Biopython code that builds the backbone (N, CA, C, O; Angstrom):
import numpy as np
from Bio.PDB.StructureBuilder import StructureBuilder

atoms = [
    (1, "MET", "N", (0.846, -1.178, 0.000)),
    (1, "MET", "CA", (0.000, 0.000, 0.000)),
    (1, "MET", "C", (0.889, 1.237, 0.000)),
    (1, "MET", "O", (1.692, 1.436, 0.911)),
    (2, "ALA", "N", (0.741, 2.042, -1.002)),
    (2, "ALA", "CA", (1.563, 3.240, -1.148)),
    (2, "ALA", "C", (0.957, 4.398, -0.358)),
    (2, "ALA", "O", (-0.263, 4.528, -0.251)),
    (3, "VAL", "N", (1.819, 5.218, 0.181)),
    (3, "VAL", "CA", (1.391, 6.392, 0.933)),
    (3, "VAL", "C", (1.228, 7.548, -0.053)),
    (3, "VAL", "O", (2.151, 7.831, -0.818)),
    (4, "PRO", "N", (0.071, 8.223, -0.053)),
    (4, "PRO", "CA", (-0.086, 9.372, -0.959)),
    (4, "PRO", "C", (0.926, 10.476, -0.625)),
    (4, "PRO", "O", (1.341, 10.637, 0.522)),
    (5, "VAL", "N", (1.300, 11.213, -1.640)),
    (5, "VAL", "CA", (2.323, 12.241, -1.499)),
    (5, "VAL", "C", (1.877, 13.343, -0.541)),
    (5, "VAL", "O", (2.706, 13.926, 0.158)),
    (6, "ILE", "N", (0.600, 13.629, -0.503)),
    (6, "ILE", "CA", (0.115, 14.717, 0.360)),
    (6, "ILE", "C", (0.392, 14.413, 1.825)),
    (6, "ILE", "O", (0.670, 15.328, 2.600)),
    (7, "TYR", "N", (0.320, 13.147, 2.218)),
    (7, "TYR", "CA", (0.611, 12.795, 3.604)),
    (7, "TYR", "C", (2.090, 12.978, 3.927)),
    (7, "TYR", "O", (2.436, 13.364, 5.043)),
    (8, "LEU", "N", (2.952, 12.708, 2.972)),
    (8, "LEU", "CA", (4.382, 12.940, 3.173)),
    (8, "LEU", "C", (4.688, 14.427, 3.293)),
    (8, "LEU", "O", (5.539, 14.826, 4.088)),
    (9, "VAL", "N", (3.997, 15.248, 2.507)),
    (9, "VAL", "CA", (4.192, 16.694, 2.581)),
    (9, "VAL", "C", (3.683, 17.225, 3.925)),
    (9, "VAL", "O", (4.314, 18.094, 4.527)),
    (10, "ILE", "N", (2.556, 16.710, 4.391)),
    (10, "ILE", "CA", (2.025, 17.111, 5.703)),
    (10, "ILE", "C", (3.014, 16.747, 6.802)),
    (10, "ILE", "O", (3.297, 17.564, 7.679)),
    (11, "PHE", "N", (3.534, 15.543, 6.761)),
    (11, "PHE", "CA", (4.508, 15.118, 7.760)),
    (11, "PHE", "C", (5.765, 15.976, 7.712)),
    (11, "PHE", "O", (6.297, 16.355, 8.755)),
    (12, "PHE", "N", (6.246, 16.286, 6.504)),
    (12, "PHE", "CA", (7.446, 17.112, 6.358)),
    (12, "PHE", "C", (7.213, 18.519, 6.890)),
    (12, "PHE", "O", (8.094, 19.082, 7.539)),
    (13, "ALA", "N", (6.050, 19.095, 6.630)),
    (13, "ALA", "CA", (5.763, 20.455, 7.094)),
    (13, "ALA", "C", (5.715, 20.514, 8.612)),
    (13, "ALA", "O", (6.286, 21.425, 9.211)),
    (14, "TYR", "N", (5.049, 19.567, 9.240)),
    (14, "TYR", "CA", (4.980, 19.567, 10.701)),
    (14, "TYR", "C", (6.330, 19.214, 11.327)),
    (14, "TYR", "O", (6.666, 19.738, 12.389)),
    (15, "ALA", "N", (7.111, 18.334, 10.690)),
    (15, "ALA", "CA", (8.446, 18.017, 11.201)),
    (15, "ALA", "C", (9.361, 19.230, 11.097)),
    (15, "ALA", "O", (10.158, 19.485, 11.999)),
    (16, "LEU", "N", (9.251, 19.979, 10.003)),
    (16, "LEU", "CA", (10.036, 21.194, 9.839)),
    (16, "LEU", "C", (9.645, 22.246, 10.871)),
    (16, "LEU", "O", (10.505, 22.964, 11.381)),
    (17, "LEU", "N", (8.360, 22.342, 11.180)),
    (17, "LEU", "CA", (7.896, 23.272, 12.205)),
    (17, "LEU", "C", (8.463, 22.881, 13.572)),
    (17, "LEU", "O", (8.941, 23.740, 14.313)),
    (18, "PHE", "N", (8.413, 21.607, 13.902)),
    (18, "PHE", "CA", (8.954, 21.135, 15.171)),
    (18, "PHE", "C", (10.461, 21.373, 15.246)),
    (18, "PHE", "O", (10.978, 21.793, 16.282)),
    (19, "PHE", "N", (11.159, 21.104, 14.147)),
    (19, "PHE", "CA", (12.599, 21.309, 14.108)),
    (19, "PHE", "C", (12.947, 22.789, 14.248)),
    (19, "PHE", "O", (13.916, 23.134, 14.925)),
    (20, "GLY", "N", (12.171, 23.665, 13.618)),
    (20, "GLY", "CA", (12.408, 25.105, 13.743)),
    (20, "GLY", "C", (12.215, 25.596, 15.161)),
    (20, "GLY", "O", (12.983, 26.432, 15.638)),
    (21, "PHE", "N", (11.192, 25.086, 15.846)),
    (21, "PHE", "CA", (10.992, 25.442, 17.250)),
    (21, "PHE", "C", (12.103, 24.883, 18.138)),
    (21, "PHE", "O", (12.527, 25.522, 19.101)),
    (22, "LEU", "N", (12.558, 23.692, 17.799)),
    (22, "LEU", "CA", (13.568, 23.044, 18.608)),
    (22, "LEU", "C", (14.886, 23.810, 18.601)),
    (22, "LEU", "O", (15.514, 23.974, 19.647)),
    (23, "ILE", "N", (15.310, 24.281, 17.421)),
    (23, "ILE", "CA", (16.583, 25.002, 17.344)),
    (23, "ILE", "C", (16.391, 26.515, 17.416)),
    (23, "ILE", "O", (17.363, 27.268, 17.363)),
    (24, "LYS", "N", (15.139, 26.963, 17.537)),
    (24, "LYS", "CA", (14.795, 28.385, 17.663)),
    (24, "LYS", "C", (15.323, 29.212, 16.492)),
    (24, "LYS", "O", (15.942, 30.258, 16.685)),
    (25, "ASP", "N", (15.069, 28.728, 15.281)),
    (25, "ASP", "CA", (15.476, 29.433, 14.071)),
    (25, "ASP", "C", (14.239, 30.009, 13.401)),
    (25, "ASP", "O", (13.314, 29.276, 13.053)),
    (26, "PHE", "N", (14.228, 31.335, 13.221)),
    (26, "PHE", "CA", (13.047, 32.000, 12.680)),
    (26, "PHE", "C", (12.811, 31.662, 11.219)),
    (26, "PHE", "O", (11.661, 31.501, 10.809)),
    (27, "THR", "N", (13.868, 31.549, 10.419)),
    (27, "THR", "CA", (13.666, 31.324, 8.987)),
    (27, "THR", "C", (13.060, 29.956, 8.707)),
    (27, "THR", "O", (12.185, 29.831, 7.851)),
    (28, "ILE", "N", (13.513, 28.938, 9.414)),
    (28, "ILE", "CA", (12.933, 27.601, 9.218)),
    (28, "ILE", "C", (11.482, 27.577, 9.694)),
    (28, "ILE", "O", (10.621, 26.970, 9.056)),
    (29, "THR", "N", (11.224, 28.233, 10.805)),
    (29, "THR", "CA", (9.860, 28.282, 11.323)),
    (29, "THR", "C", (8.950, 29.071, 10.388)),
    (29, "THR", "O", (7.795, 28.696, 10.184)),
    (30, "LEU", "N", (9.461, 30.159, 9.820)),
    (30, "LEU", "CA", (8.674, 30.941, 8.869)),
    (30, "LEU", "C", (8.369, 30.145, 7.604)),
    (30, "LEU", "O", (7.245, 30.178, 7.103)),
    (31, "LEU", "N", (9.359, 29.434, 7.091)),
    (31, "LEU", "CA", (9.131, 28.610, 5.910)),
    (31, "LEU", "C", (8.122, 27.495, 6.178)),
    (31, "LEU", "O", (7.292, 27.186, 5.323)),
    (32, "SER", "N", (8.191, 26.903, 7.347)),
    (32, "SER", "CA", (7.222, 25.857, 7.659)),
    (32, "SER", "C", (5.825, 26.446, 7.854)),
    (32, "SER", "O", (4.837, 25.803, 7.501)),
    (33, "GLY", "N", (5.725, 27.655, 8.408)),
    (33, "GLY", "CA", (4.423, 28.303, 8.532)),
    (33, "GLY", "C", (3.805, 28.609, 7.184)),
    (33, "GLY", "O", (2.610, 28.395, 6.980)),
    (34, "ILE", "N", (4.615, 29.109, 6.263)),
    (34, "ILE", "CA", (4.125, 29.373, 4.901)),
    (34, "ILE", "C", (3.741, 28.063, 4.219)),
    (34, "ILE", "O", (2.732, 27.989, 3.518)),
    (35, "MET", "N", (4.551, 27.040, 4.431)),
    (35, "MET", "CA", (4.243, 25.728, 3.850)),
    (35, "MET", "C", (2.933, 25.172, 4.395)),
    (35, "MET", "O", (2.159, 24.570, 3.652)),
    (36, "LEU", "N", (2.680, 25.369, 5.680)),
    (36, "LEU", "CA", (1.421, 24.907, 6.269)),
    (36, "LEU", "C", (0.229, 25.664, 5.697)),
    (36, "LEU", "O", (-0.822, 25.068, 5.463)),
    (37, "MET", "N", (0.375, 26.971, 5.468)),
    (37, "MET", "CA", (-0.743, 27.736, 4.901)),
    (37, "MET", "C", (-1.037, 27.309, 3.463)),
    (37, "MET", "O", (-2.199, 27.166, 3.083)),
    (38, "VAL", "N", (0.009, 27.105, 2.665)),
    (38, "VAL", "CA", (-0.197, 26.641, 1.287)),
    (38, "VAL", "C", (-0.789, 25.237, 1.277)),
    (38, "VAL", "O", (-1.668, 24.930, 0.472)),
    (39, "LEU", "N", (-0.306, 24.400, 2.165)),
    (39, "LEU", "CA", (-0.827, 23.038, 2.282)),
    (39, "LEU", "C", (-2.298, 23.036, 2.673)),
    (39, "LEU", "O", (-3.072, 22.217, 2.177)),
    (40, "SER", "N", (-2.688, 23.947, 3.557)),
    (40, "SER", "CA", (-4.093, 23.989, 3.977)),
    (40, "SER", "C", (-4.995, 24.470, 2.845)),
    (40, "SER", "O", (-6.125, 24.001, 2.716)),
    (41, "ILE", "N", (-4.514, 25.392, 2.034)),
    (41, "ILE", "CA", (-5.314, 25.828, 0.877)),
    (41, "ILE", "C", (-5.487, 24.670, -0.105)),
    (41, "ILE", "O", (-6.580, 24.469, -0.635)),
    (42, "TYR", "N", (-4.421, 23.907, -0.351)),
    (42, "TYR", "CA", (-4.523, 22.740, -1.220)),
    (42, "TYR", "C", (-5.484, 21.704, -0.635)),
    (42, "TYR", "O", (-6.303, 21.137, -1.358)),
    (43, "THR", "N", (-5.383, 21.459, 0.668)),
    (43, "THR", "CA", (-6.251, 20.484, 1.316)),
    (43, "THR", "C", (-7.699, 20.938, 1.290)),
    (43, "THR", "O", (-8.602, 20.112, 1.151)),
    (44, "PHE", "N", (-7.934, 22.226, 1.421)),
    (44, "PHE", "CA", (-9.303, 22.736, 1.374)),
    (44, "PHE", "C", (-9.913, 22.550, -0.009)),
    (44, "PHE", "O", (-11.093, 22.221, -0.126)),
    (45, "GLN", "N", (-9.120, 22.756, -1.055)),
    (45, "GLN", "CA", (-9.645, 22.623, -2.415)),
    (45, "GLN", "C", (-9.799, 21.175, -2.851)),
    (45, "GLN", "O", (-10.798, 20.819, -3.476)),
    (46, "HIS", "N", (-8.813, 20.330, -2.526)),
    (46, "HIS", "CA", (-8.810, 18.968, -3.037)),
    (46, "HIS", "C", (-9.187, 17.914, -2.016)),
    (46, "HIS", "O", (-9.569, 16.803, -2.384)),
    (47, "GLY", "N", (-9.085, 18.242, -0.752)),
    (47, "GLY", "CA", (-9.429, 17.286, 0.293)),
    (47, "GLY", "C", (-8.347, 16.248, 0.498)),
    (47, "GLY", "O", (-7.374, 16.184, -0.253)),
    (48, "LEU", "N", (-8.530, 15.440, 1.522)),
    (48, "LEU", "CA", (-7.634, 14.329, 1.784)),
    (48, "LEU", "C", (-8.261, 13.066, 1.228)),
    (48, "LEU", "O", (-9.486, 12.942, 1.201)),
    (49, "ASP", "N", (-7.445, 12.134, 0.787)),
    (49, "ASP", "CA", (-7.961, 10.930, 0.134)),
    (49, "ASP", "C", (-8.788, 10.065, 1.064)),
    (49, "ASP", "O", (-9.789, 9.481, 0.648)),
    (50, "ILE", "N", (-8.384, 9.981, 2.300)),
    (50, "ILE", "CA", (-9.049, 9.073, 3.222)),
    (50, "ILE", "C", (-10.392, 9.635, 3.704)),
    (50, "ILE", "O", (-11.264, 8.870, 4.118)),
    (51, "PHE", "N", (-10.567, 10.938, 3.656)),
    (51, "PHE", "CA", (-11.775, 11.563, 4.184)),
    (51, "PHE", "C", (-12.705, 12.065, 3.084)),
    (51, "PHE", "O", (-13.330, 13.112, 3.252)),
    (52, "ASN", "N", (-12.813, 11.358, 1.974)),
    (52, "ASN", "CA", (-13.686, 11.811, 0.896)),
    (52, "ASN", "C", (-15.152, 11.787, 1.316)),
    (52, "ASN", "O", (-15.912, 12.673, 0.927)),
    (53, "GLN", "N", (-15.562, 10.801, 2.093)),
    (53, "GLN", "CA", (-16.947, 10.762, 2.527)),
    (53, "GLN", "C", (-17.212, 11.758, 3.640)),
    (53, "GLN", "O", (-18.326, 12.269, 3.762)),
    (54, "LEU", "N", (-16.210, 12.038, 4.445)),
    (54, "LEU", "CA", (-16.358, 12.974, 5.557)),
    (54, "LEU", "C", (-15.611, 14.259, 5.223)),
    (54, "LEU", "O", (-14.501, 14.486, 5.702)),
    (55, "GLU", "N", (-16.225, 15.085, 4.407)),
    (55, "GLU", "CA", (-15.564, 16.307, 3.960)),
    (55, "GLU", "C", (-15.370, 17.301, 5.095)),
    (55, "GLU", "O", (-14.470, 18.139, 5.039)),
    (56, "LEU", "N", (-16.190, 17.216, 6.106)),
    (56, "LEU", "CA", (-16.079, 18.138, 7.234)),
    (56, "LEU", "C", (-14.750, 17.961, 7.974)),
    (56, "LEU", "O", (-14.178, 18.939, 8.454)),
    (57, "ILE", "N", (-14.258, 16.733, 8.070)),
    (57, "ILE", "CA", (-12.965, 16.489, 8.716)),
    (57, "ILE", "C", (-11.846, 17.113, 7.895)),
    (57, "ILE", "O", (-10.923, 17.708, 8.451)),
    (58, "SER", "N", (-11.925, 16.982, 6.585)),
    (58, "SER", "CA", (-10.907, 17.556, 5.714)),
    (58, "SER", "C", (-10.901, 19.082, 5.792)),
    (58, "SER", "O", (-9.836, 19.697, 5.827)),
    (59, "VAL", "N", (-12.075, 19.688, 5.819)),
    (59, "VAL", "CA", (-12.176, 21.145, 5.930)),
    (59, "VAL", "C", (-11.699, 21.609, 7.299)),
    (59, "VAL", "O", (-11.021, 22.631, 7.406)),
    (60, "GLY", "N", (-12.042, 20.877, 8.331)),
    (60, "GLY", "CA", (-11.577, 21.216, 9.672)),
    (60, "GLY", "C", (-10.064, 21.119, 9.792)),
    (60, "GLY", "O", (-9.428, 21.979, 10.403)),
    (61, "PHE", "N", (-9.488, 20.076, 9.212)),
    (61, "PHE", "CA", (-8.035, 19.932, 9.233)),
    (61, "PHE", "C", (-7.364, 21.080, 8.500)),
    (61, "PHE", "O", (-6.356, 21.612, 8.965)),
    (62, "SER", "N", (-7.915, 21.463, 7.359)),
    (62, "SER", "CA", (-7.299, 22.563, 6.601)),
    (62, "SER", "C", (-7.442, 23.886, 7.342)),
    (62, "SER", "O", (-6.530, 24.711, 7.286)),
    (63, "ALA", "N", (-8.547, 24.114, 8.030)),
    (63, "ALA", "CA", (-8.715, 25.354, 8.793)),
    (63, "ALA", "C", (-7.745, 25.414, 9.970)),
    (63, "ALA", "O", (-7.155, 26.461, 10.237)),
    (64, "ILE", "N", (-7.582, 24.306, 10.665)),
    (64, "ILE", "CA", (-6.647, 24.265, 11.792)),
    (64, "ILE", "C", (-5.209, 24.445, 11.304)),
    (64, "ILE", "O", (-4.420, 25.145, 11.938)),
    (65, "THR", "N", (-4.874, 23.818, 10.185)),
    (65, "THR", "CA", (-3.532, 23.948, 9.634)),
    (65, "THR", "C", (-3.255, 25.373, 9.183)),
    (65, "THR", "O", (-2.157, 25.887, 9.396)),
    (66, "PHE", "N", (-4.237, 26.018, 8.562)),
    (66, "PHE", "CA", (-4.050, 27.405, 8.138)),
    (66, "PHE", "C", (-3.889, 28.321, 9.348)),
    (66, "PHE", "O", (-3.036, 29.208, 9.352)),
    (67, "GLY", "N", (-4.700, 28.105, 10.361)),
    (67, "GLY", "CA", (-4.592, 28.922, 11.570)),
    (67, "GLY", "C", (-3.252, 28.743, 12.256)),
    (67, "GLY", "O", (-2.662, 29.718, 12.721)),
    (68, "LEU", "N", (-2.765, 27.524, 12.326)),
    (68, "LEU", "CA", (-1.470, 27.264, 12.937)),
    (68, "LEU", "C", (-0.346, 27.919, 12.138)),
    (68, "LEU", "O", (0.556, 28.524, 12.716)),
    (69, "GLY", "N", (-0.398, 27.799, 10.813)),
    (69, "GLY", "CA", (0.630, 28.422, 9.978)),
    (69, "GLY", "C", (0.613, 29.936, 10.073)),
    (69, "GLY", "O", (1.669, 30.567, 10.134)),
    (70, "ALA", "N", (-0.576, 30.527, 10.087)),
    (70, "ALA", "CA", (-0.683, 31.981, 10.206)),
    (70, "ALA", "C", (-0.208, 32.448, 11.567)),
    (70, "ALA", "O", (0.467, 33.472, 11.667)),
    (71, "TYR", "N", (-0.550, 31.714, 12.618)),
    (71, "TYR", "CA", (-0.110, 32.075, 13.960)),
    (71, "TYR", "C", (1.410, 32.019, 14.077)),
    (71, "TYR", "O", (2.026, 32.909, 14.663)),
    (72, "VAL", "N", (2.007, 30.977, 13.521)),
    (72, "VAL", "CA", (3.460, 30.831, 13.590)),
    (72, "VAL", "C", (4.145, 31.977, 12.846)),
    (72, "VAL", "O", (5.121, 32.544, 13.339)),
    (73, "CYS", "N", (3.638, 32.314, 11.668)),
    (73, "CYS", "CA", (4.248, 33.404, 10.892)),
    (73, "CYS", "C", (4.081, 34.749, 11.584)),
    (73, "CYS", "O", (5.038, 35.518, 11.684)),
    (74, "LEU", "N", (2.887, 35.039, 12.059)),
    (74, "LEU", "CA", (2.648, 36.329, 12.707)),
    (74, "LEU", "C", (3.387, 36.445, 14.031)),
    (74, "LEU", "O", (4.001, 37.474, 14.314)),
    (75, "ARG", "N", (3.334, 35.409, 14.833)),
    (75, "ARG", "CA", (4.000, 35.455, 16.131)),
    (75, "ARG", "C", (5.516, 35.553, 15.971)),
    (75, "ARG", "O", (6.178, 36.282, 16.709)),
    (76, "GLY", "N", (6.055, 34.822, 15.012)),
    (76, "GLY", "CA", (7.491, 34.901, 14.758)),
    (76, "GLY", "C", (7.907, 36.276, 14.251)),
    (76, "GLY", "O", (8.962, 36.788, 14.623)),
    (77, "GLY", "N", (7.073, 36.872, 13.399)),
    (77, "GLY", "CA", (7.362, 38.214, 12.921)),
    (77, "GLY", "C", (7.324, 39.248, 14.024)),
    (77, "GLY", "O", (8.165, 40.146, 14.071)),
    (78, "PHE", "N", (6.352, 39.126, 14.910)),
    (78, "PHE", "CA", (6.267, 40.059, 16.041)),
    (78, "PHE", "C", (7.460, 39.899, 16.982)),
    (78, "PHE", "O", (8.005, 40.887, 17.472)),
    (79, "GLU", "N", (7.862, 38.655, 17.232)),
    (79, "GLU", "CA", (9.011, 38.430, 18.107)),
    (79, "GLU", "C", (10.293, 38.955, 17.488)),
    (79, "GLU", "O", (11.151, 39.496, 18.186)),
    (80, "MET", "N", (10.422, 38.797, 16.182)),
    (80, "MET", "CA", (11.622, 39.291, 15.500)),
    (80, "MET", "C", (11.636, 40.815, 15.500)),
    (80, "MET", "O", (12.688, 41.434, 15.667)),
    (81, "TYR", "N", (10.473, 41.411, 15.313)),
    (81, "TYR", "CA", (10.374, 42.874, 15.321)),
    (81, "TYR", "C", (10.665, 43.427, 16.718)),
    (81, "TYR", "O", (11.286, 44.481, 16.855)),
    (82, "LYS", "N", (10.215, 42.716, 17.749)),
    (82, "LYS", "CA", (10.418, 43.165, 19.112)),
    (82, "LYS", "C", (11.895, 43.124, 19.508)),
    (82, "LYS", "O", (12.348, 43.942, 20.309)),
    (83, "ASP", "N", (12.645, 42.169, 18.946)),
    (83, "ASP", "CA", (14.063, 42.045, 19.258)),
    (83, "ASP", "C", (14.925, 43.096, 18.558)),
    (83, "ASP", "O", (16.083, 43.286, 18.929)),
    (84, "MET", "N", (14.379, 43.777, 17.556)),
    (84, "MET", "CA", (15.171, 44.770, 16.823)),
    (84, "MET", "C", (15.389, 46.012, 17.593)),
    (84, "MET", "O", (16.038, 46.936, 17.104)),
]
sb = StructureBuilder()
sb.init_structure("model")
sb.init_model(0)
sb.init_chain("A")
sb.init_seg("    ")
for serial, (resi, resn, name, xyz) in enumerate(atoms, 1):
    if name == "N":
        sb.init_residue(resn, " ", resi, " ")
    sb.init_atom(name, np.array(xyz, "f"), 0.0, 1.0, " ", f" {name:<3s}", serial, name[0])
structure = sb.get_structure()
């Protein structure tokens, strides 16, 4: 059974976010936040393969992912601005 590419991209985006927080690097965290927002827009339009019958789960996942990505980008920008 092959794993769809979208699941690998989701895993990579969240792993990159965790890694950015772990080493406290703003650029990696910003890139992962942008990646999460783009991923959520794709997920909202196309959905996840496993949740075709339950579209509400797919929409909820994309909304949470977009909110998390936006929060990470905005919060990181504010923290970087505050340190200047």
